[in-house]
MIDOSE-1310 file (N, C-alpha, C; in nm, 2 decimals, decimal comma, always signed):
residues 177
mqil	+0,08/-0,12/+0,00/+0,00/+0,00/+0,00/+0,09/+0,13/+0,00; +0,20/+0,12/+0,07/+0,29/+0,24/+0,07/+0,34/+0,27/-0,07; +0,36/+0,17/-0,15/+0,41/+0,19/-0,29/+0,31/+0,28/-0,37; +0,19/+0,26/-0,35/+0,09/+0,34/-0,42/+0,07/+0,48/-0,36
snpw	+0,09/+0,49/-0,23/+0,06/+0,62/-0,17/+0,19/+0,71/-0,17; +0,31/+0,66/-0,16/+0,43/+0,74/-0,16/+0,53/+0,67/-0,25; +0,52/+0,67/-0,38/+0,61/+0,60/-0,47/+0,75/+0,66/-0,46; +0,77/+0,79/-0,45/+0,90/+0,85/-0,45/+0,98/+0,82/-0,33
iwlr	+0,91/+0,83/-0,21/+0,98/+0,79/-0,09/+1,02/+0,65/-0,09; +0,93/+0,56/-0,13/+0,96/+0,42/-0,14/+1,07/+0,39/-0,23; +1,08/+0,45/-0,35/+1,19/+0,43/-0,44/+1,32/+0,48/-0,39; +1,32/+0,60/-0,32/+1,44/+0,66/-0,26/+1,50/+0,57/-0,15
rirh	+1,41/+0,50/-0,08/+1,46/+0,41/+0,03/+1,47/+0,27/+0,00; +1,46/+0,23/-0,13/+1,46/+0,09/-0,16/+1,59/+0,01/-0,13; +1,70/+0,09/-0,12/+1,82/+0,02/-0,09/+1,83/-0,01/+0,06; +1,74/+0,04/+0,14/+1,74/+0,01/+0,28/+1,63/-0,09/+0,32
rcgy	+1,60/-0,18/+0,23/+1,49/-0,28/+0,25/+1,54/-0,41/+0,32; +1,46/-0,46/+0,41/+1,49/-0,59/+0,47/+1,62/-0,61/+0,54; +1,67/-0,50/+0,60/+1,79/-0,51/+0,67/+1,92/-0,51/+0,59; +1,92/-0,47/+0,46/+2,04/-0,46/+0,39/+2,13/-0,35/+0,44
gvhs	+2,25/-0,38/+0,46/+2,35/-0,28/+0,51/+2,35/-0,27/+0,66; +2,27/-0,35/+0,73/+2,27/-0,34/+0,88/+2,36/-0,45/+0,93; +2,47/-0,41/+1,00/+2,57/-0,51/+1,05/+2,55/-0,54/+1,20; +2,48/-0,46/+1,27/+2,46/-0,48/+1,41/+2,36/-0,60/+1,44
pfaf	+2,39/-0,69/+1,52/+2,30/-0,81/+1,54/+2,17/-0,76/+1,61; +2,18/-0,66/+1,70/+2,06/-0,61/+1,76/+1,97/-0,54/+1,66; +2,02/-0,46/+1,58/+1,94/-0,38/+1,48/+1,88/-0,48/+1,38; +1,96/-0,57/+1,33/+1,91/-0,67/+1,23/+1,80/-0,75/+1,29
qflm	+1,81/-0,80/+1,42/+1,71/-0,88/+1,49/+1,58/-0,79/+1,50; +1,60/-0,66/+1,54/+1,48/-0,58/+1,56/+1,41/-0,56/+1,42; +1,49/-0,54/+1,32/+1,42/-0,52/+1,19/+1,35/-0,64/+1,14; +1,41/-0,76/+1,16/+1,34/-0,88/+1,12/+1,22/-0,93/+1,21
qvvy	+1,24/-0,91/+1,34/+1,13/-0,96/+1,43/+1,02/-0,85/+1,46; +1,05/-0,73/+1,43/+0,95/-0,62/+1,46/+0,90/-0,55/+1,34; +0,99/-0,49/+1,27/+0,95/-0,41/+1,15/+0,90/-0,49/+1,04; +0,97/-0,59/+1,00/+0,93/-0,67/+0,88/+0,86/-0,80/+0,91
ernt	+0,81/-0,82/+1,04/+0,74/-0,94/+1,08/+0,61/-0,95/+1,00; +0,59/-1,07/+0,94/+0,46/-1,09/+0,86/+0,37/-1,18/+0,93; +0,40/-1,25/+1,04/+0,31/-1,34/+1,11/+0,20/-1,26/+1,17; +0,09/-1,33/+1,18/-0,03/-1,26/+1,25/-0,02/-1,29/+1,40
fyal	-0,06/-1,19/+1,48/-0,06/-1,20/+1,62/-0,20/-1,23/+1,67; -0,21/-1,28/+1,79/-0,34/-1,32/+1,85/-0,45/-1,22/+1,86; -0,41/-1,09/+1,89/-0,52/-0,99/+1,92/-0,54/-0,90/+1,80; -0,47/-0,91/+1,69/-0,48/-0,81/+1,58/-0,62/-0,82/+1,51
esld	-0,67/-0,94/+1,49/-0,80/-0,96/+1,42/-0,91/-0,88/+1,50; -0,92/-0,90/+1,63/-1,03/-0,83/+1,70/-1,00/-0,68/+1,71; -0,88/-0,64/+1,71/-0,85/-0,49/+1,71/-0,88/-0,43/+1,57; -0,84/-0,50/+1,47/-0,87/-0,45/+1,33/-1,02/-0,44/+1,30
aqla	-1,10/-0,53/+1,36/-1,24/-0,53/+1,34/-1,30/-0,40/+1,39; -1,24/-0,33/+1,49/-1,29/-0,21/+1,54/-1,25/-0,08/+1,46; -1,17/-0,10/+1,36/-1,13/+0,01/+1,28/-1,23/+0,05/+1,18; -1,24/+0,17/+1,14/-1,33/+0,22/+1,04/-1,27/+0,17/+0,90
wwqr	-1,35/+0,17/+0,80/-1,31/+0,11/+0,67/-1,19/+0,20/+0,61; -1,19/+0,33/+0,63/-1,09/+0,41/+0,58/-0,96/+0,40/+0,65; -0,96/+0,35/+0,77/-0,84/+0,33/+0,85/-0,77/+0,20/+0,83; -0,82/+0,11/+0,75/-0,77/-0,02/+0,74/-0,66/-0,03/+0,64
frvr	-0,62/+0,07/+0,58/-0,51/+0,07/+0,48/-0,38/+0,12/+0,54; -0,36/+0,25/+0,55/-0,23/+0,30/+0,59/-0,22/+0,30/+0,75; -0,33/+0,33/+0,82/-0,33/+0,34/+0,96/-0,30/+0,20/+1,02; -0,36/+0,10/+0,97/-0,35/-0,03/+1,02/-0,21/-0,08/+1,02
rhlh	-0,13/-0,05/+0,92/+0,01/-0,09/+0,91/+0,09/-0,03/+1,02; +0,07/+0,10/+1,05/+0,13/+0,17/+1,15/+0,10/+0,11/+1,29; -0,03/+0,08/+1,31/-0,08/+0,03/+1,44/-0,02/-0,11/+1,46; -0,01/-0,19/+1,36/+0,05/-0,33/+1,37/+0,20/-0,32/+1,41
llfr	+0,27/-0,22/+1,36/+0,41/-0,19/+1,40/+0,41/-0,16/+1,55; +0,33/-0,07/+1,60/+0,33/-0,04/+1,74/+0,29/-0,16/+1,82; +0,20/-0,24/+1,78/+0,17/-0,37/+1,85/+0,29/-0,46/+1,86; +0,36/-0,48/+1,75/+0,48/-0,56/+1,75/+0,59/-0,51/+1,83
lany	+0,61/-0,37/+1,83/+0,71/-0,31/+1,91/+0,68/-0,32/+2,06; +0,56/-0,30/+2,10/+0,52/-0,32/+2,24/+0,54/-0,47/+2,28; +0,51/-0,56/+2,19/+0,53/-0,70/+2,22/+0,68/-0,74/+2,24; +0,76/-0,67/+2,16/+0,91/-0,69/+2,16/+0,97/-0,63/+2,29
vqpv	+0,93/-0,51/+2,32/+0,99/-0,44/+2,44/+0,93/-0,49/+2,57; +0,80/-0,53/+2,57/+0,73/-0,56/+2,70/+0,75/-0,46/+2,80; +0,70/-0,34/+2,78/+0,72/-0,23/+2,87/+0,64/-0,24/+3,00; +0,70/-0,18/+3,11/+0,63/-0,18/+3,24/+0,53/-0,06/+3,24
riva	+0,57/+0,05/+3,18/+0,48/+0,17/+3,17/+0,50/+0,23/+3,03; +0,38/+0,26/+2,98/+0,38/+0,34/+2,85/+0,33/+0,48/+2,88; +0,41/+0,58/+2,83/+0,38/+0,72/+2,85/+0,33/+0,77/+2,72; +0,21/+0,82/+2,71/+0,15/+0,87/+2,59/+0,07/+0,99/+2,63
paps	+0,05/+1,09/+2,54/-0,02/+1,21/+2,57/-0,17/+1,19/+2,60; -0,23/+1,10/+2,54/-0,37/+1,07/+2,56/-0,40/+0,93/+2,51; -0,50/+0,86/+2,56/-0,54/+0,73/+2,51/-0,59/+0,75/+2,37; -0,55/+0,65/+2,28/-0,58/+0,66/+2,14/-0,58/+0,52/+2,08
latr	-0,60/+0,51/+1,95/-0,59/+0,38/+1,88/-0,45/+0,32/+1,90; -0,35/+0,40/+1,90/-0,21/+0,35/+1,91/-0,19/+0,29/+2,05; -0,24/+0,36/+2,15/-0,22/+0,31/+2,29/-0,30/+0,18/+2,31; -0,42/+0,17/+2,24/-0,50/+0,05/+2,25/-0,43/-0,07/+2,20
ymla	-0,36/-0,05/+2,08/-0,29/-0,16/+2,02/-0,17/-0,20/+2,11; -0,10/-0,10/+2,16/+0,02/-0,13/+2,24/-0,02/-0,20/+2,37; -0,13/-0,16/+2,43/-0,17/-0,22/+2,56/-0,23/-0,36/+2,53; -0,28/-0,39/+2,41/-0,32/-0,52/+2,38/-0,20/-0,62/+2,36
acpr	-0,09/-0,57/+2,33/+0,03/-0,65/+2,32/+0,09/-0,69/+2,45; +0,07/-0,61/+2,55/+0,11/-0,64/+2,69/+0,01/-0,59/+2,79; -0,09/-0,67/+2,82/-0,20/-0,62/+2,90/-0,16/-0,58/+3,05; -0,05/-0,62/+3,10/-0,01/-0,58/+3,24/+0,06/-0,45/+3,24
tals	+0,07/-0,38/+3,13/+0,14/-0,26/+3,12/+0,05/-0,14/+3,17; +0,11/-0,05/+3,24/+0,04/+0,07/+3,29/+0,05/+0,18/+3,19; -0,05/+0,25/+3,17/-0,06/+0,37/+3,08/-0,06/+0,50/+3,16; +0,02/+0,59/+3,13/+0,02/+0,72/+3,20/+0,05/+0,83/+3,11
tpdr	+0,02/+0,95/+3,16/+0,05/+1,07/+3,08/+0,18/+1,12/+3,12; +0,24/+1,21/+3,04/+0,38/+1,26/+3,08/+0,38/+1,33/+3,21; +0,47/+1,29/+3,30/+0,50/+1,36/+3,42/+0,64/+1,33/+3,47; +0,69/+1,41/+3,56/+0,83/+1,39/+3,60/+0,85/+1,27/+3,69
easp	+0,74/+1,22/+3,75/+0,75/+1,11/+3,85/+0,76/+0,98/+3,78; +0,70/+0,97/+3,67/+0,69/+0,84/+3,60/+0,82/+0,80/+3,54; +0,85/+0,67/+3,55/+0,97/+0,62/+3,49/+0,92/+0,53/+3,37; +0,92/+0,58/+3,25/+0,86/+0,50/+3,14/+0,96/+0,40/+3,09
tlvy	+0,90/+0,30/+3,02/+0,98/+0,21/+2,94/+0,96/+0,23/+2,79; +0,84/+0,28/+2,76/+0,80/+0,31/+2,62/+0,73/+0,44/+2,62; +0,78/+0,54/+2,54/+0,73/+0,67/+2,53/+0,67/+0,68/+2,39; +0,55/+0,72/+2,37/+0,49/+0,74/+2,24/+0,45/+0,89/+2,23
llsp	+0,50/+0,96/+2,13/+0,48/+1,10/+2,11/+0,42/+1,12/+1,97; +0,31/+1,21/+1,97/+0,26/+1,24/+1,84/+0,34/+1,36/+1,78; +0,39/+1,45/+1,86/+0,47/+1,56/+1,82/+0,57/+1,58/+1,93; +0,69/+1,64/+1,90/+0,78/+1,66/+2,01/+0,75/+1,77/+2,10
wdep	+0,79/+1,77/+2,22/+0,78/+1,88/+2,32/+0,89/+1,97/+2,30; +0,87/+2,09/+2,36/+0,98/+2,19/+2,35/+1,10/+2,14/+2,43; +1,08/+2,08/+2,54/+1,19/+2,02/+2,61/+1,22/+1,88/+2,56; +1,35/+1,84/+2,58/+1,38/+1,70/+2,54/+1,31/+1,61/+2,64
psal	+1,29/+1,48/+2,60/+1,22/+1,39/+2,69/+1,30/+1,36/+2,81; +1,43/+1,37/+2,81/+1,51/+1,34/+2,93/+1,49/+1,45/+3,03; +1,44/+1,57/+3,00/+1,41/+1,67/+3,10/+1,28/+1,65/+3,16; +1,19/+1,58/+3,09/+1,05/+1,56/+3,15/+1,05/+1,43/+3,23
fpmg	+1,12/+1,33/+3,20/+1,12/+1,21/+3,28/+1,25/+1,14/+3,25; +1,30/+1,06/+3,34/+1,43/+0,99/+3,32/+1,42/+0,88/+3,22; +1,51/+0,88/+3,12/+1,51/+0,77/+3,02/+1,62/+0,67/+3,07; +1,57/+0,55/+3,10/+1,66/+0,45/+3,15/+1,74/+0,37/+3,04
endv	+1,80/+0,27/+3,09/+1,89/+0,19/+3,00/+1,82/+0,12/+2,89; +1,70/+0,07/+2,92/+1,62/-0,01/+2,82/+1,50/+0,06/+2,77; +1,49/+0,19/+2,77/+1,37/+0,27/+2,73/+1,37/+0,29/+2,58; +1,25/+0,30/+2,53/+1,23/+0,32/+2,39/+1,14/+0,44/+2,37
lvld	+1,17/+0,53/+2,27/+1,09/+0,64/+2,24/+1,04/+0,62/+2,09; +0,91/+0,64/+2,07/+0,85/+0,63/+1,94/+0,79/+0,77/+1,91; +0,83/+0,83/+1,80/+0,78/+0,96/+1,75/+0,70/+0,94/+1,62; +0,58/+0,97/+1,63/+0,49/+0,97/+1,51/+0,52/+1,10/+1,43
nlhr	+0,49/+1,10/+1,30/+0,51/+1,21/+1,21/+0,65/+1,25/+1,21; +0,74/+1,16/+1,20/+0,88/+1,18/+1,20/+0,93/+1,27/+1,09; +0,87/+1,26/+0,97/+0,91/+1,34/+0,86/+0,89/+1,49/+0,89; +0,81/+1,53/+0,98/+0,79/+1,67/+1,02/+0,88/+1,72/+1,13
haaw	+0,93/+1,62/+1,20/+1,01/+1,66/+1,32/+1,15/+1,58/+1,32; +1,21/+1,57/+1,20/+1,33/+1,50/+1,19/+1,45/+1,57/+1,26; +1,45/+1,70/+1,26/+1,56/+1,77/+1,33/+1,56/+1,75/+1,48; +1,44/+1,75/+1,54/+1,43/+1,72/+1,68/+1,47/+1,58/+1,71
fatl	+1,43/+1,49/+1,63/+1,46/+1,35/+1,65/+1,61/+1,32/+1,64; +1,68/+1,40/+1,56/+1,83/+1,38/+1,54/+1,90/+1,43/+1,66; +1,84/+1,52/+1,74/+1,91/+1,57/+1,86/+1,89/+1,48/+1,99; +1,82/+1,37/+1,98/+1,80/+1,29/+2,09/+1,93/+1,22/+2,14
patv	+1,95/+1,20/+2,27/+2,07/+1,13/+2,31/+2,06/+0,98/+2,31; +1,98/+0,93/+2,21/+1,96/+0,79/+2,19/+2,08/+0,72/+2,13; +2,10/+0,59/+2,15/+2,22/+0,53/+2,09/+2,18/+0,47/+1,96; +2,06/+0,40/+1,94/+2,02/+0,34/+1,82/+1,89/+0,40/+1,78
tfdl	+1,88/+0,46/+1,65/+1,76/+0,52/+1,61/+1,72/+0,46/+1,47; +1,59/+0,44/+1,45/+1,54/+0,39/+1,32/+1,45/+0,50/+1,26; +1,48/+0,54/+1,14/+1,40/+0,63/+1,07/+1,31/+0,56/+0,97; +1,18/+0,55/+0,99/+1,09/+0,48/+0,90/+1,00/+0,57/+0,82
hdvg	+1,05/+0,70/+0,81/+0,98/+0,81/+0,74/+0,86/+0,86/+0,82; +0,76/+0,78/+0,85/+0,65/+0,82/+0,92/+0,67/+0,81/+1,07; +0,75/+0,71/+1,11/+0,77/+0,68/+1,25/+0,92/+0,68/+1,28; +0,96/+0,73/+1,40/+1,09/+0,72/+1,44/+1,10/+0,64/+1,57
iaff	+1,19/+0,55/+1,58/+1,21/+0,47/+1,70/+1,35/+0,49/+1,75; +1,36/+0,52/+1,88/+1,49/+0,55/+1,94/+1,51/+0,46/+2,06; +1,62/+0,39/+2,07/+1,66/+0,31/+2,18/+1,76/+0,38/+2,26; +1,75/+0,38/+2,39/+1,84/+0,45/+2,48/+1,93/+0,35/+2,56
nhrl	+1,97/+0,24/+2,49/+2,06/+0,14/+2,55/+2,20/+0,18/+2,53; +2,27/+0,22/+2,63/+2,41/+0,27/+2,61/+2,51/+0,17/+2,60; +2,47/+0,04/+2,60/+2,57/-0,07/+2,58/+2,59/-0,09/+2,43; +2,50/-0,03/+2,35/+2,50/-0,05/+2,20/+2,58/+0,07/+2,14
ntqh	+2,64/+0,05/+2,02/+2,71/+0,15/+1,95/+2,61/+0,25/+1,89; +2,64/+0,38/+1,89/+2,56/+0,48/+1,83/+2,54/+0,46/+1,68; +2,42/+0,45/+1,64/+2,40/+0,43/+1,49/+2,26/+0,48/+1,46; +2,24/+0,53/+1,34/+2,11/+0,58/+1,29/+2,09/+0,50/+1,16
yvvn	+1,97/+0,43/+1,16/+1,93/+0,35/+1,04/+1,81/+0,41/+0,97; +1,82/+0,42/+0,84/+1,71/+0,46/+0,75/+1,65/+0,33/+0,70; +1,52/+0,31/+0,72/+1,45/+0,18/+0,69/+1,34/+0,21/+0,60; +1,33/+0,13/+0,49/+1,22/+0,14/+0,40/+1,10/+0,05/+0,45
f	+1,01/+0,12/+0,51/+0,89/+0,05/+0,57/+0,77/+0,08/+0,50
């Protein structure tokens, strides 16, 4: 579906398809098990049935990625600005996860942002060793995303995923998703 909606972006990123050029075992495993995973998961059929017909094309693909990411990370706490479709999919992947709004007291494991704040996320709440930040609408906020103190970042054009694991080497990956 992305080929039909954004052919120029897809063609420009074709050389970054299916993990080509990725030498890090962590990044390659993440790309194969989360980003390019094609297997169906247990809760996706019931969640997809709740979507409107116009959301079943482009939005569903993004929501499935968030579901697989939450399943991969298994966060203790998800910090999101407000409950939405994205948080519903992430909570379905790990039902014991707590959902909270951004505050300085929360110690998140997975942060989901629709747009960046004026302050960096590390000023709002402490980003730990295994924390993950997901930025929606990355193509609009790429400069802010590039200034994050994350070690491994994935640019999927519409979504940015940043890992704050300091045991990994600093690397930025452009992924054709």
